[in-house]
C-alpha positions in Angstrom: -0.1 -0.1 0.0 2.8 2.3 0.8 4.4 1.9 -2.8 0.9 2.8 -4.2 0.8 6.0 -1.9 4.4 7.0 -2.9 3.7 6.7 -6.7 0.3 8.6 -6.2 2.2 11.2 -4.4 4.9 11.5 -7.2 2.0 12.0 -9.7 0.2 14.6 -7.6 3.6 16.3 -7.0 4.3 16.7 -10.7 1.4 18.8 -11.2 2.3 22.6 -11.0 -0.8 23.5 -8.9 0.3 21.4 -6.0 2.9 22.2 -3.2 4.4 20.2 -0.2 2.9 16.7 -0.8 3.1 15.1 2.7 1.8 12.0 4.4 0.2 12.2 7.8 -0.2 8.6 8.2 3.0 7.0 7.4 5.2 8.5 10.1 4.2 7.7 13.7 3.0 10.8 15.4 4.5 11.9 19.0 2.2 12.0 21.9 2.6 13.1 25.5 2.3 10.2 28.1 1.7 11.2 31.7 2.1 8.5 34.2 0.6 9.1 37.5 1.9 7.5 40.7 -1.6 6.9 42.3 -0.3 6.3 45.6 1.8 9.4 45.8 -1.2 11.4 44.4 -3.6 10.0 47.0 -1.0 10.8 49.7 -1.0 14.5 48.4 -4.8 14.4 48.6 -5.3 14.5 44.8 -7.8 12.5 43.0 -7.5 11.3 39.5 -10.5 13.4 38.5 -8.8 16.5 39.8 -5.6 15.8 38.0 -7.5 15.2 34.8 -9.4 18.3 35.1 -6.3 20.5 35.4 -4.6 18.6 32.7 -7.7 19.1 30.5 -7.9 22.8 31.1 -4.4 23.5 30.2 -4.5 21.4 27.3 -7.9 21.9 25.6 -9.1 24.8 27.7 -12.1 25.6 30.1 -15.0 27.8 29.8 -14.6 30.6 32.4 -17.4 32.8 31.6 -19.7 33.8 28.6 -20.1 36.9 26.6 -23.1 38.0 24.8 -22.5 38.7 21.0 -26.0 40.1 19.6 -28.4 37.1 20.6 -25.7 34.6 21.1 -23.8 33.6 24.2 -20.1 32.8 23.5 -17.8 30.8 25.9 -14.7 32.6 26.8 -12.1 29.7 27.1 -8.8 29.8 29.0 -5.9 27.5 28.3 -2.1 27.4 28.0 -0.5 28.8 24.9 0.9 26.5 22.2 4.4 26.6 23.3 3.5 25.7 26.9 1.3 22.8 25.9 4.0 21.1 23.9 6.9 21.7 26.3 7.6 18.7 28.5 9.4 20.9 31.3 6.3 23.2 31.4 4.1 20.1 32.0 6.3 18.9 34.5 6.3 22.2 36.6 2.6 22.6 36.3 1.3 23.3 39.7 -1.7 21.5 41.5 -3.3 23.0 44.5 -3.6 20.5 47.5 -6.5 20.4 49.8 -4.2 22.0 52.6 -3.9 25.1 50.4 -0.2 24.3 49.3 0.8 23.5 45.7 3.0 20.8 44.1 4.3 20.4 40.6 3.2 17.4 38.4 6.7 16.0 38.5 6.3 15.2 42.3 3.8 12.7 41.4 3.9 11.8 37.8 6.3 11.1 34.9 5.8 12.9 31.8 7.5 11.8 28.6 7.2 11.7 24.7 5.9 8.4 23.2 5.5 7.3 19.6 2.1 6.7 18.6 1.6 3.1 17.2 -0.9 3.3 14.5 
C-alpha cells in the first residue's frame, strides 16, 4: 500500500498546482504520556479526577465565563498557549493545588514523556 501511496504522491507532486505533498499517516505521531503515581497522588490528597480536570483545562481549555454577541452567548475559554502545551518541562512544572492550600508540581507525583503513537 505504501508503494502505491508513494507513486500517487509523485503523480500529484508533478502537477504545478500542488505544493508540499506530505503523508500524515506514514510517520508515527508523537504524543505525551503522563503516568501518575496513584499512591503518591493519594498521599498528597489529589484524585484522578482533579488531576485530569487541571490537565484538560491546560491542554484543551476551560470555559470561565460567557459573553453576549448579539443574541448569542459565546464561551470565553482559557488555556495554556501552544508553546506551553508542547513543552515537557512546562508540563512537569505545572502546579496543582492541594487540599491544605499548598501546591505541588506534576513532577512530584507523575512522569511526563514523549511516546510514539503506534497506529
